C-alpha positions as YAML, in Angstrom:
chain: A
units: angstrom
residues:
- id: 1
  name: MET
  ca: [-153.57, 244.89, 40.92]
- id: 2
  name: SER
  ca: [-152.13, 246.87, 38.03]
- id: 3
  name: ALA
  ca: [-149.77, 243.98, 37.20]
- id: 4
  name: ILE
  ca: [-152.76, 241.65, 36.79]
- id: 5
  name: ALA
  ca: [-154.53, 244.17, 34.56]
- id: 6
  name: LEU
  ca: [-151.38, 244.55, 32.45]
- id: 7
  name: GLN
  ca: [-151.04, 240.78, 32.17]
- id: 8
  name: CYS
  ca: [-154.70, 240.43, 31.09]
- id: 9
  name: PHE
  ca: [-154.11, 243.11, 28.46]
- id: 10
  name: LEU
  ca: [-150.86, 241.66, 27.10]
- id: 11
  name: ILE
  ca: [-151.62, 237.92, 26.96]
- id: 12
  name: PRO
  ca: [-154.02, 238.22, 24.01]
- id: 13
  name: PHE
  ca: [-151.46, 240.19, 21.99]
- id: 14
  name: ILE
  ca: [-148.45, 238.09, 22.92]
- id: 15
  name: PHE
  ca: [-150.01, 234.65, 22.59]
- id: 16
  name: THR
  ca: [-153.56, 234.48, 21.27]
- id: 17
  name: VAL
  ca: [-153.24, 236.89, 18.33]
- id: 18
  name: ARG
  ca: [-150.01, 235.19, 17.26]
- id: 19
  name: VAL
  ca: [-151.74, 231.78, 17.19]
- id: 20
  name: ARG
  ca: [-154.76, 233.27, 15.39]
- id: 21
  name: ALA
  ca: [-152.53, 234.81, 12.70]
- id: 22
  name: ALA
  ca: [-150.66, 231.52, 12.25]
- id: 23
  name: THR
  ca: [-153.92, 229.56, 11.99]
- id: 24
  name: PHE
  ca: [-156.02, 231.85, 9.81]
- id: 25
  name: THR
  ca: [-153.35, 232.82, 7.31]
- id: 26
  name: LYS
  ca: [-154.05, 234.86, 4.20]
- id: 27
  name: GLU
  ca: [-153.77, 231.70, 2.10]
- id: 28
  name: TYR
  ca: [-156.24, 229.86, 4.35]
- id: 29
  name: MET
  ca: [-158.75, 232.71, 4.25]
- id: 30
  name: GLN
  ca: [-158.69, 232.85, 0.44]
- id: 31
  name: GLN
  ca: [-160.99, 229.80, 0.31]
- id: 32
  name: PHE
  ca: [-163.76, 231.97, 1.78]
- id: 33
  name: GLU
  ca: [-163.31, 235.03, -0.45]
- id: 34
  name: ALA
  ca: [-165.87, 234.15, -3.15]
- id: 35
  name: GLU
  ca: [-168.52, 233.33, -0.56]
- id: 36
  name: HIS
  ca: [-167.69, 236.44, 1.46]
- id: 37
  name: LYS
  ca: [-167.82, 238.64, -1.65]
- id: 38
  name: ALA
  ca: [-171.25, 237.18, -2.55]
- id: 39
  name: ALA
  ca: [-172.60, 237.96, 0.94]
- id: 40
  name: PHE
  ca: [-170.84, 241.32, 1.31]
- id: 41
  name: PRO
  ca: [-170.24, 242.84, -2.15]
- id: 42
  name: GLU
  ca: [-168.75, 246.02, -0.66]
- id: 43
  name: ASP
  ca: [-165.87, 244.06, 0.96]
- id: 44
  name: GLU
  ca: [-162.92, 243.08, -1.19]
- id: 45
  name: THR
  ca: [-161.63, 240.16, 0.89]
- id: 46
  name: ALA
  ca: [-162.64, 237.84, 3.69]
- id: 47
  name: PRO
  ca: [-161.84, 239.18, 7.17]
- id: 48
  name: PRO
  ca: [-158.15, 239.03, 8.06]
- id: 49
  name: ILE
  ca: [-157.04, 236.43, 10.63]
- id: 50
  name: GLY
  ca: [-160.47, 234.83, 10.71]
- id: 51
  name: SER
  ca: [-162.29, 237.38, 12.82]
- id: 52
  name: PRO
  ca: [-164.91, 237.07, 14.26]
- id: 53
  name: ASP
  ca: [-164.48, 233.28, 14.44]
- id: 54
  name: MET
  ca: [-163.56, 232.28, 17.98]
- id: 55
  name: GLY
  ca: [-162.70, 228.67, 17.24]
- id: 56
  name: ASN
  ca: [-166.03, 227.00, 16.60]
- id: 57
  name: GLY
  ca: [-167.41, 229.19, 13.86]
- id: 58
  name: TYR
  ca: [-167.67, 229.20, 10.10]
- id: 59
  name: PHE
  ca: [-163.98, 229.70, 9.32]
- id: 60
  name: SER
  ca: [-162.87, 227.01, 11.79]
- id: 61
  name: LYS
  ca: [-164.82, 224.26, 10.07]
- id: 62
  name: GLN
  ca: [-162.05, 223.83, 7.47]
- id: 63
  name: LEU
  ca: [-159.20, 223.56, 10.02]
- id: 64
  name: THR
  ca: [-157.47, 220.27, 10.60]
- id: 65
  name: TYR
  ca: [-158.04, 218.75, 14.01]
- id: 66
  name: ALA
  ca: [-154.52, 219.75, 15.13]
- id: 67
  name: GLN
  ca: [-155.03, 223.37, 13.99]
- id: 68
  name: TRP
  ca: [-158.44, 223.53, 15.64]
- id: 69
  name: TYR
  ca: [-157.09, 222.05, 18.89]
- id: 70
  name: HIS
  ca: [-154.10, 224.42, 19.05]
- id: 71
  name: PHE
  ca: [-156.21, 227.47, 18.23]
- id: 72
  name: ASN
  ca: [-158.89, 226.61, 20.81]
- id: 73
  name: ASN
  ca: [-156.25, 226.12, 23.49]
- id: 74
  name: ALA
  ca: [-154.95, 229.62, 22.74]
- id: 75
  name: GLN
  ca: [-158.49, 230.99, 22.94]
- id: 76
  name: ARG
  ca: [-158.99, 229.21, 26.28]
- id: 77
  name: VAL
  ca: [-155.86, 230.90, 27.69]
- id: 78
  name: HIS
  ca: [-157.33, 234.25, 26.78]
- id: 79
  name: TYR
  ca: [-160.79, 233.37, 28.16]
- id: 80
  name: ASN
  ca: [-159.26, 232.21, 31.44]
- id: 81
  name: PHE
  ca: [-157.93, 235.71, 32.02]
- id: 82
  name: LEU
  ca: [-161.30, 237.25, 31.16]
- id: 83
  name: GLU
  ca: [-163.12, 235.01, 33.62]
...
């Protein structure tokens, strides 16, 4: 039982966060900075690694189909463990 709990804890960090960081890079997120700053003047930059977008949100709309597909597969791996 503890091995399953450990696996559920580690998979997001080993796989999903790595894919998220590769998809929502700093350069990619810069396109949202002006809009983010207008909505949240107290924040200096858009959220790092696209949080809270889970693959079908505001930040994902600018992804290529391949990026979107790869990122959503990584999210699905994580969700499978949560279910």
